[in-house]
C-alpha positions in Angstrom: -7.7 13.0 -9.4 -4.6 11.4 -8.0 -0.9 12.1 -8.4 1.9 9.6 -7.6 4.6 10.7 -5.3 7.8 8.9 -4.6 9.2 9.9 -1.1 7.2 13.1 -1.4 8.5 13.9 -4.9 5.7 14.3 -7.5 6.0 11.4 -9.9 3.6 11.4 -12.9 2.2 8.0 -13.8 4.2 7.8 -17.0 7.4 7.7 -14.9 6.5 4.3 -13.6 8.0 2.8 -16.8 11.3 4.3 -15.6 11.1 2.6 -12.2 14.3 1.7 -10.4 16.0 -1.6 -11.4 14.8 -3.3 -8.3 11.2 -3.0 -9.8 11.7 -4.8 -13.0 14.0 -5.2 -15.9 17.2 -3.4 -16.8 19.3 -3.5 -20.0 23.1 -3.9 -20.0 25.6 -4.4 -22.8 27.7 -7.6 -23.0 31.3 -7.7 -24.1 30.3 -7.6 -27.7 28.2 -4.5 -27.2 24.9 -6.3 -27.6 22.1 -5.3 -25.3 21.2 -8.0 -22.7 18.0 -7.7 -20.7 18.3 -8.8 -17.1 15.2 -9.2 -14.9 14.3 -9.4 -11.3 12.1 -12.4 -11.4 9.8 -11.4 -8.5 8.7 -8.0 -7.4 6.9 -7.7 -4.1 4.7 -4.7 -3.6 2.9 -3.9 -0.3 -0.2 -1.7 -0.8 -1.9 -0.2 2.2 -5.6 0.3 2.0 -7.6 1.7 4.9 -11.0 0.7 3.6 -13.3 1.1 0.5 -12.9 4.3 -1.5 -10.0 6.7 -1.2 -7.2 4.2 -0.6 -8.0 2.4 -3.8 -6.9 5.4 -5.9 -3.4 3.9 -5.8 -4.5 0.6 -7.5 -4.6 1.9 -11.1 -0.9 2.8 -10.8 -0.2 -0.7 -9.7 -2.3 -2.2 -12.6 -0.3 -0.1 -15.1 3.0 -1.3 -13.6 1.9 -4.9 -13.8 0.9 -4.4 -17.5 4.2 -2.9 -18.3 6.3 -5.6 -16.7 4.3 -8.8 -17.5 5.1 -11.5 -18.3 8.9 -11.1 -17.7 8.5 -10.1 -14.1 6.3 -11.9 -11.6 4.5 -9.4 -9.5 3.3 -10.3 -6.0 0.9 -7.8 -4.4 0.2 -7.8 -0.7 -2.9 -5.8 0.2 -2.8 -4.7 3.9 -5.5 -3.1 6.0 -4.8 -2.3 9.7 -7.7 -2.2 12.2 -6.7 0.4 14.7 -10.0 0.8 16.7 -11.0 -2.2 18.7 -13.3 -0.6 21.2 -16.9 0.3 21.4 -18.2 3.4 23.2 -21.2 2.7 25.4 -23.4 5.2 27.2 -24.8 4.2 30.6 -26.1 6.3 33.5 -24.8 9.4 31.7 -21.2 8.0 31.5 -19.5 7.0 28.3 -17.3 3.9 28.8 -14.9 2.2 26.4 -15.6 -1.5 26.0 -13.0 -3.6 24.1 -14.3 -5.7 21.2 -15.2 -9.2 22.0 -13.3 -12.0 20.2 -16.4 -12.4 18.0 -16.4 -8.7 17.0 -12.7 -8.8 16.2 -13.3 -12.0 14.1 -16.2 -10.3 12.2 -14.3 -7.1 11.6 -11.2 -9.0 10.4 -13.3 -11.2 8.1 -15.1 -8.1 6.6 -11.7 -6.4 6.0 -10.3 -9.5 4.4 -13.3 -9.8 2.1 -12.8 -6.2 1.1 -9.1 -6.7 0.3 -9.8 -9.8 -1.8 -12.4 -7.9 -3.8 -10.1 -4.9 -4.2 -7.4 -7.3 -5.5 -9.5 -8.8 -8.3 -8.4 -6.2 -11.0 -4.7 -6.9 -10.0 -5.3 -10.6 -10.3 -6.8 -10.1 -13.7 -3.6 -8.4 -14.9 -1.6 -11.5 -13.8 -0.4 -10.6 -10.4 -0.4 -12.9 -7.4 -2.5 -11.1 -4.7 -2.5 -11.8 -1.0 -4.6 -10.1 1.7 -3.5 -9.4 5.2 -5.4 -7.7 8.1 -3.4 -6.5 11.0 -4.7 -5.3 14.4 -2.6 -2.6 15.9 -3.1 0.9 17.4 -0.3 2.3 15.1 -0.9 1.4 11.5 2.5 2.7 10.4 4.3 0.2 12.6 2.2 -2.7 11.1 3.0 -1.5 7.6 6.7 -1.4 8.2 6.7 -4.7 10.0 4.7 -6.4 7.1 7.1 -4.8 4.5 10.0 -6.4 6.4 8.3 -9.8 6.8 7.5 -10.1 3.0 10.8 -8.5 1.9 8.9 -5.9 0.0 10.5 -4.0 -2.9 8.0 -1.2 -2.7 5.3 0.2 -0.4 2.4 2.0 -2.0 0.2 4.3 0.0 -2.1 7.3 -0.4 -2.3 10.7 1.2 -5.0 13.3 1.4 -4.2 16.8 0.1 -3.9 18.5 3.5 -1.8 21.2 4.8 1.4 20.4 6.8 -0.2 22.0 9.9 -3.3 19.7 9.6 -1.0 16.6 9.2 1.1 17.7 12.2 -2.1 18.2 14.3 -3.9 15.0 13.4 -1.0 12.8 12.3 -0.7 10.8 9.1 0.0 7.1 8.7 1.7 8.0 5.4 3.9 10.6 7.0 4.9 8.2 9.8 5.9 5.5 7.3 7.9 8.0 5.2 9.8 9.1 8.3 10.4 5.6 9.7 11.0 3.4 6.7 14.6 3.5 5.6 15.0 0.3 3.6 12.1 0.1 1.2 11.0 2.8 -1.4 7.6 4.3 -0.7 5.3 5.5 -3.5 2.6 7.8 -2.3 -0.5 8.6 -4.3 -1.8 12.1 -3.4 -5.5 12.3 -3.7 -6.4 15.8 -4.9 -10.2 15.4 -4.9 -12.4 12.5 -3.9 -16.1 12.2 -4.1 
């Protein structure tokens, strides 16, 4: 089960139809009192996925959004995965050493991640969205998310969070929490995963 949250405020899925004007069409009255619909022609949404499974719980919300806005609004989805671990641990002579990935290992890991993102994006493409996949390599995923949002001029960042206590998040850190604290210019929608099997 998943719940959508906007800047840590619980936002049921049905509220997506009442998204801010930046995320679709708004209606205004002209001088004669007639309703005129104005539309943002392109909406760019950055979706952070950390790998198969739990991160994909946010995708149905995006699919619904696309269905509600099409065809008036062109939706561009940017799927992002950040590879944060680029070392292997090797045991030799009773000592564990960290060995950086070779260029070939980085290339294989990046290629595998890109294949996953392209596969995850298929349902969004079938709804009419343009989908692009990006794989970043950085030790801090939150910085890569914010940097990518700025590069593409994102209108919205979509992420997920586990249902954990604030103490657990404080102790282990959370990519989502870091983005919520650091990002000031782009709205962030967080999908909280209640249960995942």
